[in-house]
N, C-alpha and C positions, 0 to 999 in steps of 0.2 A: 458532408460538404462535397460538391463536385470539384474534382481536381482541375485546375485551369492550366492547360498546356498549349495554349495558342502561341504561335511563333512570336508574335509581337510582345508577348509577356515574358520573354526570356532574357531581356536586357538586364544587366547587372548594375547595381548602385551601391552606395555606401549606406551606413546605418544612421547618418546624421539626422535625417528628417524624422525617423521613428524615435530616435533617442530624444529629440526635442519634444515630440508629442508625449512620450512616456513621462519625461521629466515635468512637463507643463501640467499634464492631467493628474499627476500624482498629488498636486496641491488641491485637487478636487476630490481626493479620496479614492481615485481609480487605480487599482493595483496593476503593476506591469504584467503579471500572468494573464489578467483579463484582456489586456490589449494585445498580447502576443499569441493568444489562443488560436490554434489552427494555422499559424504562419510558418511553423518550423524554425522560428527564431527563439533562442533561449535567452533568459535574462543575462546570463554570463557573457553572451555574445556582445552585449552593449559595451563591455569593457575591452573589446578587441578592436582597435582603431582601423586595422587593415581588413577587417571582415567585410565580405561582400554578400549581398543578398539579391534575389531577383525582384523585379518590379511586382511580380505576382504576390510575393511575400509581403512587400510593403503595402500593396493594395489591401491585403487581408487585414493588416494592422489598422489602416485607415477606416475600413468598414467596421471593425470592432470599436474604434474610437467613436464613430458616429452613433453606433448602437448603444454604447455605454453612456455617452453624454446626452444623447437625444437633442443635441444642439445643431440645428440646420446651418448655423453660421460658423461652425467650427473651423472651416477652411480660412475664413477671414481672421479668426482669433489666432490661429497658429501662424499664419503667414506674417502677421504683424510682429511676431516674436522670433522670426527666422532671420537672425542677424548675420551679417556677412562672415563673422568668425566661425559660424557653423559649417562653412564650406572648407574648413581646413586650410591647406597650403594655397589653394586657389583664392580663397577669401582674403588671406593676408597679402597675397601678391596683388590682388585688385586694390587693396588699400594703399599699396606702395606705388601704384601706377601714376603716371604724370597727370593725366586728365581723366574726367569721367568717361569720355569716349574711349580712351585707351583701356580703362578698366572693364567697360562693358564689352568691348571687342575681344579682350582676353577671355572673358567668360564665355562668349559665343564661340570662340575658337576651341574651347575645351568644355563643350556642353556636357560631355559624359561625366565630368567631375561635378557638375551641378546636380545631376540626378533628376533632371526635369522630365516630365511626360510629354513635353511639347517641343516643337522645333521653334527656337527663338530667333528673331531677327530684329535688327535695329534699323529703323527708317527715319528719315528727316524730310519734312516737306514744309517749306516756308519757315515759320517761326515755331513749328511744332515737331517734336521728336516722339517716336512711338517704339515701344518694345512690344512686338507682335508675337503672340503665342498661337501657333497653328499645329495641325497634324496630330491632334489627340486621337488615339485609337485604342484606348484601353477600356476598362470597365465602364460602360455607359452610365451606370447608376452612380458613379463617382465623378461624373463630368463637372458638375457644379462645384463640388468640394475641391477637386484638383485645379480648376480654373481660378477659384478664389485663393487657394494656397499659392499658386504660381504668381498671380499679379500682386497680391499683397506682400509676398516675400520679396518681389522685385522692388516694390516701393520701399520696403525696409532697407534693402541693400543700397538703393540710391541715397537714402538719408544717412546711412552709416558711412558711405564713401565720401559724401560732401560734408559730413559733420554738422548738418543742420536739417530742420524740417523742410520737406519738399511738398509743395502743394500741387498735386496732379491737375492737369487741365480738365481731363475727363478720363473715364474708364469705359471701354467698349467691350461688350459681351455678346457672344453669338447665340446665346440661348434666351428663352423667354424669362420674364421676371419670376424668381422663385417666391415662395410664401414669405421669406424673410428679406425681400428686396429692399425694404426700408433701412436695413442694417448697412447697406453698401454706402450710401451717401453719408450716413452718420459716422462710420468708421474711416472712410476714405476722404471725406471732406471735399468732394468734387461731384460734378454731374456724372450720372451713370446712364449709359445708353444700352438697353437690352435689344435683342434681335438684330444686332449689328452684323455687318458682313465679315467682321473679324473680331478676334479677342485681343485687346491691346491696352497697355498703360501709356497714356499720352501726357507729355510734360513739356516744359519750355525748352526749345532746342538750344538756347543760349547756354544751358547748363552743361552741354556736352563738352564745350571748350574750357570749362572752369577747372583750374588746377586743384588737385586734391590736397587737403591739409597734411596728410601723412605721406605724401609722395617721397620716395627715396630711390634713386636710380640703381644703387648697388643691390638693395633688397629686392627691387623689381626684377633685376637681371637674374639673381639667384633663384627667386621664386619661379620665374618663367622656366628655368632649367628643371626645377623640381616638378612643375606641372607637366612638362613634356615627358618626364620620366614616368610620372603616375599615369598619364594618358597611355603611354606605351605599355605599361604593365597591365592596365585594364584591358587594352585591346589584345594583348598576348594571351590573357586569360580567356577572353572571348574566343580567340583562335583555337585554343586547346579544346574548348567545348565543341566548336564547330567541326574540328577534325574528327572528334569522337562521333559526333552526330552523323557526319558524312560517311564515316566508315560503317556505322551501324545501318544506315539507310541502304547501303549496297550489300550488306551481309547479314540481313536479319535472320535468315535460316540457321546461320552458324554462330551468331553472336550470343553465346549462352552465358558468358561470364566475363568479368573485367580482365582476367588473366589471359584468356584467349585473344581478346581484342588488343591488349597491350603487346602480345607477341606479334600479331599481324601488323601492328603499327610500328614495330621495332622500338618500343618503349618498355620501360619496366613497369610492372603493375604498381609498385610502390610509388613511383613518380606520378602516375596518373591518379592514383587514389588520393595522394596529397593535394594535387591540383583540385580535384573534385571537392575535397573537404574544405579547402580554403574558399571555394566558391559556394559553400553551403548547399551542395547538391550531392547526388550519388549516381553510381552507374545505373541502378535500377530506374531512377527518375529519368535519366536521359533515354534509356531503352523504352520506357513508357511513352516519352514524348515522341520519339521517332515512330514507334508502333502506332500511336494514336494518329499522327499525321498521315502515315501510309494507309491506315485503315479508312480514314475519312475519304482519302483520295480514291481508293478502290471501291468503296461503297457508292460514291456519287458518280464516278466517271466510268465504271465498268458494270457488267452484269454478272460478274463472277459469283458463284455460290459462296455462302458464308464459310463453308468448310475449307474451300480453296484459299480464301482470304486469310483464314487462320493459319494455314500451312505457310503461306508466303511471309507471314509475320513471325514465323518461328515457333508457333504453338503446336504441340503434339496432339492436343485435344481441342475440339471446337468449343466445348463448354468453358474451357479456361479463357478463351478469347472473348466469349460472350460476357462472362463475369467481369473481365478487365474493361471491356468497352463500356459496360454499364457503370462501372466505377469512374471512368474518365469523363463520360459525357452525361450521365444521369439517365440514359435511355439505351434500349437494346440496339444492336446493329441493324436489325430489320426495320425498326421504327425510325432510326436515323436515315436509312436509305429512302424512306417514303418522302 
């Protein structure tokens, strides 16, 4: 399998979505090891609530799930089972919010805790409200799956928050009708518009002002503080990774091991290693990411010979660089340059 090290796939997320997929598909006789294969996530990780994984790892599990089930409508199936409680503290704080609008704004303000692949926004025009999902830039072969998962999970969340069935006005999708297009209207119970200018779940705007049945101001206040704390922790973990990446990018010739990088960053090797382990990554993976980014830049934007590029990336032998680039991209540096 080609290692995916694109910058947009470095975002971190929780395990809640793949935990749901694994638990749901276990009822169909699909074992966790099959779903986790090639993702770098172990079955025991699912028992660690604060474990974070990359979006690239989650996407691998999704691809495995589609291959195992051969169900093109799997995104619809899983999204309708993605209840608000699956989002942990964020979900419970949404339940305790005063109105539906407050709950949705809370989620949009802390979108990192949702783990979505989209930029979500709430729009209201006349008597229609829209949850718009835009900015998808990940695995193109999973566009339909992730769009289905996103919109149907949002519908499930709306129904959980309001404590009743919500009939969407319509669903808009920016892609062409897939082969299983008939499943949309059947499962969503509303008109579906394909090839639309945006992807959105549309519903009655009057619902936004509706008080939530489980609203509780004390719980809401406490939950908000916890969400802020979790958001800060997630961002701080991102910051550590970016600090290491930035240091490596400027010191590729000398960045031979974590110990030397830790000394240059005035941190302890143990502290950095603990951070990397909690983020389910390693020094070698970060080094590969930075080298791959730099290699692609030099191959496309310069005429430097391959051996000089290898030197700039910290390789003592050109052959080692060639083998590494083949592993990262699935092709040789010379072929990539063409």
